[in-house]
C-alpha positions in Angstrom: 0.0 0.1 0.0 2.9 2.3 0.7 4.2 2.0 -2.8 0.8 2.5 -4.3 0.4 5.7 -2.4 3.9 7.0 -3.4 3.3 6.3 -7.0 -0.1 7.9 -7.0 1.4 11.0 -5.5 4.3 11.3 -7.9 3.3 9.4 -11.1 6.0 11.1 -13.2 8.9 10.5 -10.8 11.1 8.1 -12.9 13.5 7.5 -10.0 10.6 6.4 -7.8 9.3 4.1 -10.5 12.8 2.5 -11.0 13.0 1.9 -7.2 9.6 0.4 -7.2 10.4 -1.9 -10.1 13.5 -3.2 -8.3 11.6 -3.8 -5.2 8.8 -5.6 -7.1 11.3 -7.9 -8.9 13.3 -8.6 -5.8 11.2 -11.6 -4.6 7.7 -13.2 -4.8 6.6 -11.9 -1.5 6.9 -8.3 -2.8 5.0 -9.2 -5.9 2.2 -10.8 -3.8 2.1 -7.6 -1.5 1.7 -5.5 -4.7 -1.1 -7.6 -6.0 -3.0 -7.4 -2.7 -2.5 -3.6 -2.6 -3.9 -3.4 -6.2 -6.9 -5.5 -5.2 -7.6 -3.2 -2.3 -7.4 -0.1 -4.5 -9.6 -1.7 -7.1 -12.2 -2.5 -4.4 -12.2 1.1 -3.5 -12.5 2.2 -7.1 -16.2 3.3 -7.0 -15.4 5.5 -4.1 -12.0 6.8 -5.2 -11.2 5.9 -8.8 -7.4 6.1 -9.7 -5.4 5.7 -12.9 -3.4 2.5 -13.6 0.3 2.3 -12.8 3.0 1.5 -15.3 6.4 0.3 -13.9 9.8 0.7 -15.4 12.7 -1.8 -15.0 15.7 -0.4 -13.1 18.0 -0.7 -10.0 17.2 -1.8 -6.4 16.7 0.8 -3.6 15.7 0.8 0.0 12.2 1.1 1.2 11.0 4.2 3.1 9.9 3.7 6.6 6.3 3.0 7.0 5.8 5.8 9.5 6.8 8.4 7.0 3.6 7.8 5.0 1.2 7.4 8.0 -0.4 10.8 7.6 -1.2 10.0 4.0 -2.6 6.6 4.8 -4.8 8.3 7.5 -5.9 10.8 4.9 -6.9 8.0 2.5 -8.9 6.2 5.2 -10.6 9.5 6.2 -11.5 10.2 2.5 -13.0 6.6 2.3 -14.9 7.0 5.5 -16.3 10.3 4.2 -17.4 8.7 1.0 -19.2 6.0 2.9 -21.0 8.5 5.0 -22.1 10.4 1.9 -23.2 7.2 0.3 -25.5 6.3 3.2 -28.8 8.1 2.5 -28.1 11.2 4.6 -31.1 13.0 3.2 -33.4 10.6 5.0 -32.1 11.8 8.3 -33.8 15.1 7.7 -37.1 13.5 6.5 -37.6 10.7 8.9 -39.1 10.5 12.3 -36.6 7.9 13.7 -33.2 6.7 12.5 -30.1 5.0 13.9 -26.4 5.1 13.0 -23.8 2.4 12.7 -24.1 -0.3 15.4 -27.0 1.5 17.0 -30.5 0.3 17.9 -33.6 2.1 19.2 -36.9 1.0 20.9 -39.8 3.2 19.9 -43.1 3.2 21.7 -45.9 4.4 19.4 -49.0 6.3 20.7 -51.4 3.3 20.0 -49.4 1.0 22.2 -47.4 -0.6 19.3 -43.6 -1.1 19.7 -40.9 -0.8 17.1 -37.3 -2.0 17.5 -35.2 -0.1 14.9 -31.9 -1.9 13.9 -28.6 -0.3 12.9 -28.4 2.2 10.1 -32.2 2.2 9.8 -34.7 4.9 9.3 -38.6 5.1 9.4 -41.4 7.5 8.9 -44.6 7.1 11.0 -48.0 8.3 9.7 -51.0 7.6 11.9 -54.5 8.6 10.7 -58.1 8.0 11.9 -58.5 4.9 9.8 -55.0 3.7 9.1 -51.6 3.3 10.7 -48.6 3.5 8.4 -44.9 3.0 8.9 -42.5 3.6 6.0 -39.3 1.7 6.3 -36.8 3.8 4.3 -33.7 1.9 5.2 -32.4 -1.0 7.2 -34.4 -3.3 9.6 -37.1 -3.1 12.2 -39.1 -5.5 14.4 -42.7 -4.7 15.0 -45.0 -5.6 17.9 -48.4 -4.3 16.8 -51.2 -3.4 19.1 -54.5 -4.9 17.7 -57.0 -2.5 16.3 -59.4 -3.9 13.7 -60.6 -0.4 12.7 -57.1 0.7 11.7 -54.9 -1.8 9.9 -51.1 -1.5 10.4 -49.0 -1.2 7.3 -45.3 -1.3 6.8 -44.4 0.1 3.4 -41.1 -0.2 1.5 -40.0 0.5 -2.0 -40.4 -3.1 -2.8 -43.4 -4.4 -0.9 -46.1 -3.6 1.7 -46.9 -5.6 4.7 -50.3 -5.3 6.4 -51.5 -6.7 9.8 -54.1 -6.1 12.4 -52.2 -7.3 15.5 -49.0 -9.3 15.4 -45.2 -9.4 15.9 -42.9 -9.6 12.8 -39.6 -8.4 11.3 -39.0 -6.5 8.2 -35.5 -6.2 6.7 -34.7 -4.0 3.7 -31.1 -4.6 2.6 -29.6 -3.9 -0.8 -32.3 -5.0 -3.4 -34.0 -7.6 -1.2 -36.8 -7.5 1.4 -37.1 -10.1 4.1 -40.3 -10.5 6.2 -40.5 -13.0 9.1 -43.5 -13.5 11.4 -43.2 -14.4 15.1 -46.9 -14.2 16.0 -50.2 -13.7 14.1 -50.7 -13.2 10.4 -49.4 -10.7 7.8 -50.2 -10.1 4.1 -47.2 -9.1 1.9 -48.0 -7.4 -1.4 -45.1 -7.1 -3.9 -44.8 -4.0 -6.0 -42.8 -5.5 -8.9 -43.9 -9.1 -9.2 -45.8 -10.8 -11.9 -45.8 -14.2 -10.0 -46.4 -13.1 -6.4 -48.9 -10.3 -5.9 -50.0 -11.1 -2.4 -48.6 -13.7 0.0 -50.0 -14.6 3.4 -47.6 -15.4 6.2 -48.4 -17.0 9.6 -46.3 -17.4 12.8 -43.0 -19.1 11.9 -43.2 -18.2 8.2 -40.6 -16.0 6.3 -40.5 -14.5 2.9 -37.6 -13.2 1.0 -38.3 -11.0 -2.2 -35.9 -9.4 -4.6 -36.3 -6.4 -6.8 -37.4 -8.5 -9.8 -40.2 -10.2 -7.9 -38.4 -13.5 -7.4 -39.5 -15.0 -4.0 -38.3 -17.5 -1.6 -40.4 -18.7 1.5 -40.3 -21.1 4.3 -40.4 -21.6 8.0 -38.4 -19.2 10.1 -37.6 -21.7 12.8 -34.2 -22.0 11.0 -33.8 -18.1 11.1 -35.7 -16.6 14.1 -37.4 -13.3 13.5 -35.8 -10.3 15.2 -32.9 -12.2 16.7 -30.7 -9.2 15.9 -32.3 -7.5 19.0 -30.0 -9.7 21.2 -26.9 -8.7 19.2 -26.8 -11.9 17.0 -27.0 -12.4 13.3 -28.6 -15.8 12.5 -28.5 -16.7 8.8 -29.8 -19.8 7.0 -28.6 -20.3 3.4 -28.3 -16.7 2.5 -25.9 -15.1 0.0 -22.5 -14.0 1.4 -22.9 -10.5 -0.1 -26.2 -10.1 1.6 -24.7 -11.2 5.0 -21.8 -8.8 4.6 -24.3 -6.0 4.1 -25.9 -6.9 7.4 -22.5 -6.8 9.1 -21.6 -3.5 7.5 -24.4 -1.8 9.5 -22.5 -2.6 12.6 -18.9 -1.9 11.6 -17.5 1.6 11.7 -15.6 1.5 8.5 -15.5 -0.3 5.1 -15.7 -3.9 4.3 -14.5 -4.9 0.9 -15.0 -8.2 -0.9 -12.3 -8.3 -3.7 -13.7 -11.3 -5.6 -17.4 -10.6 -6.2 -18.0 -14.3 -7.2 -18.0 -15.1 -3.5 -21.0 -12.8 -3.0 -23.3 -15.4 -4.4 -22.0 -18.2 -2.2 -24.5 -19.4 0.4 -23.9 -19.1 4.2 -25.4 -20.5 7.2 -24.5 -19.7 10.8 -24.8 -17.5 13.9 -22.6 -14.4 14.2 -22.0 -11.8 16.9 -22.9 -8.3 15.7 -21.4 -6.7 18.8 -17.9 -7.8 17.5 -18.3 -7.4 13.7 -14.6 -8.2 13.2 -15.0 -11.6 14.9 -18.1 -12.2 12.6 -16.1 -11.3 9.6 -13.3 -13.7 10.7 -15.8 -16.5 11.1 -17.3 -15.8 7.7 -13.9 -15.7 6.1 -12.9 -19.1 7.6 -16.0 -20.9 6.3 -15.7 -19.3 2.8 -12.0 -19.8 2.5 -11.3 -16.1 2.5 -8.4 -14.2 4.0 -9.2 -11.2 6.2 -6.8 -8.3 5.9 -7.1 -5.3 8.0 -5.6 -2.4 6.0 -6.3 0.2 8.6 -8.6 0.3 11.7 -11.4 1.4 9.3 -10.8 -0.8 6.3 -11.2 -4.6 6.2 -10.5 -6.6 3.0 -11.8 -10.1 2.3 -9.9 -11.8 -0.5 -9.5 -15.4 -1.7 -6.9 -17.4 0.4 
């Protein structure tokens, strides 16, 4: 990473390029380190695009001490974190009734006696009227314990689907391009917005439904993945894509988590992970998926094939 930063700062410095080339050709360990640094930079490409490097062959020279470039590395990390913060839908913070930050949760008591547990990096809007109760989940995850009121149905709306109940307990998780609904008690009706095959699906206690943006649906019994278990600081997943699970962990990690090989994102994963220590959760995921966890800075974790 040190060489990458140096070369980006002085792309026309021929002496620096010759020194880099000599270092690169010295042994296989140096070449492997360079490949990992490039993989990291490519993973950050959407946040901080950089131009490719072209090395020139020349003589060997000593490396600079790591400490000399620490301010620049810190600056890079700060830029990355700022980009992540800007990527998160900050505008929602000014238009929502309740929201949480990274690693935070909130218990909300509504005026009708219903209760909402709001997960990390989540946001909702509440709209109660004489004949209806509506909560819009704008981002993240929420668990609902709904007070029965037959005259005012309770609806949770998202960009992908609406969930309607009279009185029940259920969990709704809106992550990436997927919505997950799981029922603990009672019955809910899920109506998809963009589905030609599934317009309305009824779920009872113990059922779950996963719906993607194209309308493709999976459903089953949630005994394998209890609804709302995240409230105890645990992430329990059953046969879910690695990319989706990493999105869950990102909501609890103060920094960036990069997967350098996107082919792993579609791999399936089952297990229980501790959201209170997201680094340990990532290490467990990496071990099962034959990935290597590399902590570039205290704010950047890289997962790459072993």
